[in-house]
N, C-alpha and C positions, 0 to 999 in steps of 0.2 A: 330452830323451830320450823318444822315442815308438816304441812297437812297431808294426811294420807288420802290420795285421790279417791279411793273406794269408800271412804268414811261415810259418805252420804248418798253418793250417786251410783251405787252398785246395783240399785233397783231401777229399771227402766220406767216403772210406774211413777216413781218420784221425779225423774227427769222430765217425763212427759207432763206431769201435774204442774211443775214449776215453769216449763216452756210455754204451756197453754196460758198460765196465769200472766206471764209477761206479755205474750202476745195479746191477750184480751184486755188486760188492765193497764198496761204500760206501753201501748204501741208507739208513742212518740219519745220514749226514753232514749237517751243517747247510746245505750248499749244493748239494743233489743235482739241482735243476732248472735250474741255471744253465749256460749253454753254456760249455764249457771255454775256448774262445778269448776269450770275454769276461772270464774270470777273469785271463788273462794281461794284457789290456788294463787291467782294473781294478787289478792289482798295480802296473803301471807308472804309472798315474794316481795311486794312493795314495802311491808313493814320490815322485813329482814334487810332489805337495801337501805332504808331509812336509819335503821339501827346501826349500821356499820358506816357505809359511804354512799350517799345519794349523789350520783353523777348526772342525774337528769336535770332538765330545765324546769321552769315554772309550769309549762303546759303539761309535762309528764307527771309532775307532782299533783297537779289538779286532777289528772286522769286517775291517779291512784285513789284520790278522795271520792271521785265519781263512782269508782268500783265499789267502795265502802257504802256509798249512799244507795246504790242499787241493791246490795245485799240487805241493808236495813229495810228498804222499801218492800222487797219481796217477803222478808221475814214478817213484816207488819200485816201483809195481805194474807198470809197463810194462816192456818189454824195450827194449834198445838196437836200432836207432839212434833210435827215437822218444823214449825217455826222455832220451837225451842231448840231443836236439834241444830238448826242453823246458827242460832245465837250461841250455843255451846261451842260450835266449831270455830267461830270467830272471836270467841272470848280471849284466848291466849294472845293471838296477834293484836287484838284491841288493847289488852293490858300493856303490852310492850310498847305499842304506838303511844299510848296515853303517857306512859312513864317518860318516854323520849321527848314528849311535848313540854314536860315540866321539869326535866332534868337540867339544872342549872349549869352543870359541868359541860353541857353541849351547846350553850347559848353563845353566840358570837360576842367577842370582846373588842373593844376599840383598842388600838395600839396604845400601850402604856398603862391600860387599866389593869389593876391587881387581879390575880386569880383568886376566886372564892368569894 
């Protein structure tokens, strides 16, 4: 699952609209200087890493969740159709992430605990 970089941000006007929104409405957010298109790609990469093998520590995991929070916040502040486009872009990674959170085959087991 890879997002296409140009899927949303091939238009400079959209990039500028989102950058201005972040600057004006979210000046204290922890990721204000990051290009929004990069956040979409970072979220997709984070989900892929979690799906296979997450080698990071707790801080890195929390950073992945902060990225998704930022995406959600921006989508809430935007009007449709751009907000819906963002939600559409992250829907596949979100579904995979959600599945991995509830997939019992990936939960840690105590030694001696039966599988299943």
